[in-house]
C-alpha positions in Angstrom: -70.0 56.9 -21.2 -69.4 60.4 -20.9 -66.2 62.0 -21.8 -63.5 62.3 -19.2 -65.0 59.4 -17.5 -62.3 56.6 -16.5 -62.3 53.8 -18.2 -60.3 50.4 -18.3 -59.9 50.4 -21.9 -56.1 49.8 -22.8 -53.5 52.6 -23.6 -54.1 53.6 -27.2 -51.4 55.1 -29.3 -52.5 56.7 -32.7 -50.3 57.7 -35.4 -51.6 60.6 -37.6 -48.5 59.7 -40.1 -48.5 63.2 -40.8 -45.6 63.5 -43.1 -47.6 61.7 -46.2 -50.9 61.2 -47.3 -51.1 57.3 -47.4 -54.1 57.3 -45.0 -57.1 60.3 -46.1 -56.8 63.2 -43.5 -60.7 62.9 -42.8 -60.4 59.2 -41.8 -57.6 60.0 -39.0 -59.8 62.7 -38.2 -62.9 60.7 -37.4 -61.1 58.1 -35.3 -59.2 60.7 -33.4 -61.8 62.7 -32.9 -64.0 60.0 -31.8 -61.4 58.7 -29.2 -61.2 61.9 -27.9 -64.8 62.2 -27.4 -65.0 58.8 -26.0 -62.8 60.2 -22.9 -60.2 57.1 -23.0 -56.1 57.3 -22.6 -54.5 57.9 -25.8 -51.1 59.4 -26.8 -51.3 61.1 -30.3 -48.3 61.3 -32.1 -47.4 63.1 -35.3 -45.4 60.2 -37.0 -44.2 56.6 -34.9 -41.5 56.5 -38.0 -39.6 59.6 -37.0 -40.0 58.4 -33.3 -38.4 55.5 -33.5 -35.9 56.7 -35.6 -35.0 59.2 -32.8 -35.0 56.8 -30.4 -37.7 58.4 -28.7 -37.8 57.0 -25.1 -41.6 57.0 -24.9 -41.8 53.8 -27.4 -40.2 52.4 -24.5 -43.0 52.9 -22.1 -45.2 51.8 -24.5 -43.8 48.4 -25.2 -43.6 47.9 -21.4 -47.2 48.7 -20.6 -49.6 46.2 -19.8 -52.1 46.9 -22.3 -51.5 48.5 -25.5 -53.3 49.2 -28.8 -51.7 51.2 -31.6 -53.8 52.9 -34.4 -51.5 53.0 -37.2 -50.8 51.4 -40.4 -49.8 47.5 -41.2 -48.8 45.9 -38.1 -45.7 44.3 -39.7 -44.4 47.7 -40.4 -45.2 48.9 -36.7 -43.3 45.9 -34.9 -40.4 46.1 -37.1 -40.2 50.1 -36.2 -40.2 49.4 -32.3 -37.9 47.0 -33.0 -35.1 49.4 -35.2 -35.8 51.7 -32.4 -34.4 49.1 -30.0 -37.6 48.3 -27.6 -39.2 45.2 -29.0 -42.9 44.7 -28.6 -42.9 41.7 -26.6 -46.6 41.7 -24.8 -50.0 41.3 -27.1 -51.0 44.5 -28.8 -54.0 44.9 -30.9 -53.0 46.5 -34.1 -55.3 48.9 -35.8 -54.4 49.6 -39.6 -56.3 52.7 -40.9 -54.8 51.6 -44.5 -56.9 48.4 -44.5 -59.8 49.2 -41.8 -62.5 51.0 -42.3 -62.9 53.8 -39.6 -66.5 52.0 -38.1 -64.2 48.8 -38.3 -61.3 50.9 -35.9 -63.8 52.2 -33.6 -65.7 49.0 -32.6 -62.6 47.3 -32.0 -61.7 50.0 -29.5 -64.9 50.9 -28.3 -67.4 48.4 -29.0 -70.6 49.3 -29.0 -70.5 52.8 -27.0 -69.2 55.3 -29.4 -69.9 58.8 -28.6 -70.9 61.6 -31.1 -67.9 63.2 -31.9 -69.0 66.8 -33.3 -65.9 69.1 -32.3 -62.6 69.6 -35.1 -59.6 67.1 -34.6 -56.6 68.9 -34.2 -54.5 65.9 -35.5 -50.4 66.0 -34.5 -49.0 68.0 -37.3 -45.3 67.7 -39.2 -42.5 69.2 -38.0 -39.9 71.5 -40.1 -36.5 69.7 -40.8 -36.3 66.0 -41.8 -38.8 63.4 -43.3 -38.9 60.6 -41.7 -38.9 57.9 -44.6 -36.3 55.4 -44.2 -36.6 51.7 -44.3 -37.0 49.1 -41.5 -35.7 45.4 -41.6 -37.6 42.5 -40.8 -35.2 40.3 -39.2 -37.7 37.0 -39.4 -37.3 37.3 -43.4 -34.1 38.9 -43.5 -31.0 36.6 -44.4 -28.1 39.1 -44.0 -26.9 39.0 -47.3 -26.2 42.6 -47.5 -27.6 43.4 -50.7 -29.5 46.5 -49.2 -26.1 47.6 -47.8 -23.9 47.0 -50.9 -26.5 49.0 -53.3 -27.3 52.2 -51.0 -25.7 54.9 -52.3 -26.4 56.9 -48.7 -25.3 55.4 -45.9 -28.1 54.3 -44.6 -26.8 50.4 -43.6 -24.0 49.6 -41.6 -23.5 46.3 -40.1 -23.7 45.3 -36.2 -20.7 44.3 -34.2 -22.1 41.0 -34.9 -21.8 41.5 -38.5 -25.6 42.1 -38.7 -27.2 44.5 -41.3 -28.6 47.6 -39.8 -30.3 50.8 -40.5 -27.4 52.9 -38.8 -28.5 56.3 -41.0 -32.3 56.9 -41.6 -31.8 60.6 -42.3 -29.4 59.3 -44.8 -32.1 57.5 -46.8 -33.6 59.4 -49.9 -37.2 60.4 -49.6 -39.5 58.2 -51.3 -37.0 56.1 -52.8 -37.6 52.2 -51.8 -34.9 50.6 -54.6 -33.2 48.7 -51.8 -36.6 47.1 -50.9 -37.1 46.6 -54.5 -33.7 44.7 -54.4 -33.8 42.4 -51.2 -33.7 38.8 -52.5 -36.4 37.9 -49.3 -38.5 41.3 -49.3 -37.2 41.7 -46.0 -37.0 46.0 -46.0 -40.3 47.8 -45.1 -40.6 51.3 -45.9 -44.0 51.8 -44.1 -45.1 54.8 -46.2 -44.4 53.2 -49.4 -47.6 52.3 -51.7 -47.2 48.5 -53.1 -47.6 45.7 -50.7 -45.4 43.9 -49.3 -42.3 46.7 -49.2 -45.6 48.9 -46.9 -45.4 46.3 -44.3 -48.4 44.4 -45.6 -47.5 40.3 -44.8 -45.9 38.6 -47.4 -48.1 36.6 -49.0 -47.7 32.9 -50.8 -47.7 34.4 -54.2 -44.7 37.3 -52.8 -43.0 34.4 -51.7 -43.0 32.6 -55.0 -41.6 35.4 -56.5 -38.1 35.4 -54.1 -35.4 35.4 -56.6 -31.8 35.7 -56.3 -30.0 38.7 -55.6 -29.4 40.2 -58.7 -25.6 40.9 -59.8 -25.5 45.0 -59.5 -21.9 45.8 -60.7 -23.5 44.0 -63.9 -26.8 46.3 -63.3 -24.9 49.6 -62.4 -22.9 49.8 -65.7 -23.2 50.6 -69.2 -24.8 53.6 -70.2 -26.1 55.1 -66.7 -22.2 55.1 -65.7 -21.4 56.8 -68.9 -23.5 59.5 -68.7 -23.1 60.0 -65.1 -19.0 60.1 -66.0 -19.3 62.2 -69.1 -21.6 65.3 -66.9 -19.5 68.5 -67.4 -17.9 69.7 -64.4 -20.5 71.6 -62.4 -23.4 70.2 -63.8 -25.1 69.1 -61.1 -28.4 67.9 -62.5 -28.9 66.2 -66.3 -32.6 64.8 -67.7 -33.7 61.6 -66.5 -35.7 61.4 -70.0 -35.8 57.7 -72.0 -32.8 58.2 -74.5 -33.7 56.8 -78.1 -32.2 53.3 -78.4 -29.0 53.2 -81.1 -29.7 52.1 -84.1 -28.9 48.5 -84.0 -31.2 47.7 -81.4 -30.9 48.4 -77.3 -28.4 46.6 -75.3 -29.8 44.9 -72.4 -26.5 44.7 -70.6 -26.6 48.7 -70.8 -29.6 50.0 -68.4 -30.7 53.2 -69.0 -32.1 55.5 -66.2 -35.5 55.1 -67.6 -34.9 51.1 -66.8 -33.6 52.1 -63.3 -36.6 54.4 -62.2 -39.0 51.7 -64.1 -37.5 48.7 -62.3 -36.5 50.1 -58.9 -38.7 52.8 -58.7 -36.0 55.2 -57.8 -37.2 59.1 -58.0 -35.7 60.6 -61.0 -34.3 63.2 -58.3 -32.3 60.9 -56.9 -31.1 59.5 -59.7 -30.3 63.4 -61.2 -28.3 63.6 -58.0 -25.8 60.9 -58.4 -22.0 61.5 -58.9 -19.7 59.7 -60.5 -17.8 58.5 -57.3 -20.8 57.8 -56.0 -21.8 55.3 -58.4 -18.6 54.2 -59.0 -18.3 53.2 -55.2 -21.3 51.2 -55.5 -20.0 49.6 -58.2 -17.1 48.6 -56.3 -18.7 47.2 -53.6 -22.0 45.4 -55.1 -21.5 41.9 -55.2 -22.6 39.0 -57.1 -25.1 36.2 -55.8 -23.5 34.8 -52.1 -21.1 37.0 -51.5 -20.1 38.3 -47.7 -21.1 42.4 -48.4 -17.5 43.5 -48.0 -16.2 46.0 -50.2 -14.8 44.5 -53.4 -11.9 46.4 -55.1 -12.3 47.4 -58.8 -9.4 48.6 -60.8 -12.6 50.9 -62.5 
């Protein structure tokens, strides 16, 4: 196939995932420049997550295309990114996952046996200054609308639709590299496409994952004790403090009084996020956090 020749190949969307190194750069470059050399119709973007957060109109155009192939990450993550942008993928889409498939496998799936030599350097779409597109995406096939994510999030990322359905309404409010709400989700319905671990990164939820589902924890009990005390006792004007593990009292650790280390370990909350919490923020989450089975509306608290 000669470069520039018109083909009947489906339109291809290539995501460079420019803001994170979850896909090796050499792998992306090889796939990208080979597709360019093949002369087929393709649109390369720096980051599908960023387009979805901004409701980019191109997503609507792609969703309505007669045929489409998307070279990106996990199909479940990509589908719900389009859904989050209000442009669900109704037609059949061929997904190619650079996080699990080899370049040879992806190129063979797109080009068959007619794979051209690609000696030119690839110039991948690059990231722009400003917000890093890290935010949660909800898998509504799994979501039970327990509102645990909304009650847990300190940063106003979630809200409710007019029908009372939890939504990601402020993607930019999410703190980069923090997947804590996904770890708290009892239905494993929250996806962070750039996260390392499955199924939070968008991999399909396996039978083993499903078996690990558990009732939503009592966040009011989780976010109290010495975590709250240490924040409350912080001196006025002090913006940061150590998140290093603290020595247990002489009588032994009290499991009802979680430490910053347990929150960081169990929920994978980045130290810089924990260190930035204010007493008011933590008090708010303790007031709104609900026990199992609650409806998610704010609860008054006398703290």
